[in-house]
C-alpha positions as CSV (number, residue, x, y, z in Angstrom):
1,M,69.7,142.6,183.6
2,S,68.8,144.9,181.1
3,V,69.8,148.3,180.7
4,S,68.2,150.6,178.3
5,T,69.8,154.5,176.7
6,N,67.6,156.2,178.9
7,E,67.6,154.5,182.4
8,M,71.2,152.4,184.4
9,T,70.3,150.4,187.5
10,Y,73.4,150.1,190.2
11,P,74.4,147.5,192.3
12,H,73.7,149.6,195.6
13,E,70.4,150.7,194.6
14,E,69.1,147.6,193.1
15,R,69.1,146.2,196.1
16,E,66.6,148.4,197.1
17,G,64.3,148.0,194.1
18,T,65.7,152.0,192.8
19,T,67.5,152.9,189.5
20,M,68.8,155.9,188.4
21,S,68.3,157.8,185.3
22,K,69.6,161.0,183.6
23,D,67.5,163.1,185.2
24,I,68.9,162.5,188.5
25,R,69.0,165.4,191.2
26,V,72.1,167.3,192.0
27,A,72.7,166.3,195.5
28,C,75.7,165.5,198.0
29,C,74.0,163.0,200.3
30,L,76.1,164.5,202.9
31,S,75.1,166.0,206.4
32,D,75.9,170.4,206.8
33,A,79.1,168.7,208.8
34,E,80.3,165.6,206.9
35,L,79.9,168.2,204.0
36,R,82.0,171.0,205.8
37,K,84.4,168.3,207.1
38,R,84.9,166.6,204.1
39,V,85.8,170.5,201.6
40,A,87.6,170.9,205.5
41,T,90.2,167.8,204.3
42,L,89.9,165.9,201.0
43,V,88.0,168.5,198.8
44,A,91.2,171.2,200.1
45,R,93.9,168.7,199.1
46,F,92.2,167.9,195.7
47,E,92.1,171.9,194.9
48,S,95.9,172.7,196.3
49,A,97.2,170.6,193.6
50,V,95.1,172.3,190.6
51,L,97.5,173.7,187.9
52,A,94.5,174.9,185.8
53,T,90.8,174.8,185.7
54,E,89.2,174.8,182.4
55,E,85.2,175.7,182.4
56,L,82.8,173.2,180.5
57,P,79.1,173.8,179.7
58,D,78.1,171.0,182.3
59,G,81.4,171.2,183.9
60,Y,85.2,171.2,184.3
61,V,88.4,170.0,183.5
62,F,90.9,170.3,186.6
63,R,94.3,170.3,185.5
64,V,96.4,168.5,188.6
65,P,100.4,167.5,188.6
66,G,101.2,164.4,186.9
67,D,103.3,162.2,189.8
68,K,102.2,160.1,191.9
69,K,101.3,161.4,195.1
70,W,98.5,163.7,193.5
71,M,97.2,161.3,191.7
72,A,96.3,159.7,194.4
73,V,94.7,162.8,196.1
74,V,92.1,162.7,192.6
75,W,91.9,158.9,192.9
76,E,91.4,158.9,196.2
77,A,88.5,162.7,195.7
78,I,86.8,160.5,193.1
79,V,86.0,157.7,194.9
80,A,84.3,160.1,198.2
81,E,82.5,161.4,196.0
82,R,80.9,158.5,193.9
83,E,79.7,157.7,197.6
84,C,78.0,160.9,198.1
85,C,77.5,162.9,194.5
86,P,75.6,160.2,192.5
87,F,74.8,162.4,189.6
88,L,79.0,162.8,189.0
89,T,81.1,162.0,186.0
90,F,84.1,161.9,186.2
91,E,86.9,161.2,183.3
92,L,91.1,161.5,183.8
93,T,93.8,161.6,181.0
94,V,96.7,160.6,181.9
95,Q,99.5,162.6,179.4
96,P,103.2,160.1,178.9
97,N,106.2,160.0,181.2
98,T,104.0,161.9,184.6
99,G,102.7,164.7,182.5
100,P,99.7,166.5,184.6
101,V,96.1,164.5,185.0
102,S,93.0,166.3,183.2
103,V,90.2,165.6,186.2
104,R,87.1,166.2,184.2
105,V,83.9,166.6,186.4
106,T,80.4,166.6,184.9
107,G,77.1,166.0,185.0
108,P,73.3,167.2,184.4
109,A,72.2,170.5,184.7
110,G,72.5,172.3,187.9
111,T,76.5,170.7,188.1
112,K,78.6,173.4,187.0
113,E,76.5,175.2,189.9
114,F,77.2,172.6,192.2
115,L,81.2,172.6,191.5
116,K,81.4,176.3,192.1
117,T,79.5,176.1,195.9
118,I,82.0,172.9,196.6
119,L,85.4,173.7,194.6
120,S,85.1,177.4,195.8
121,R,88.9,177.8,195.8
122,S,89.8,177.0,192.1
123,M,86.7,178.3,190.3
124,N,88.4,181.5,191.9
125,G,91.7,180.9,190.6
126,S,93.5,180.7,194.1
């Protein structure tokens, strides 16, 4: 499979004959009810772990504790969000000796505004 720098084919989408370009739409594919449930459960757990938030031009960096419990929550959130929000890019930086984990979440234009609506608690410093 040949992949250009401007367009990437994803296996689950290839079956459907579609590709994802850098111009992907910033939108969650969950229904309103599914999104409300996700925000009330998984997103709430993720937000409860956030120690600090750093704003980036195209997203945010969230710092969370580096212990096993919170790393499991971070991983669960990444796995779930990759399915419903394929435009998001996740990068983890894990400090030595169970130090804090930085979760960088970025994406195309509109991503930061989208994240603000989903992660309101972290954005308001609560």
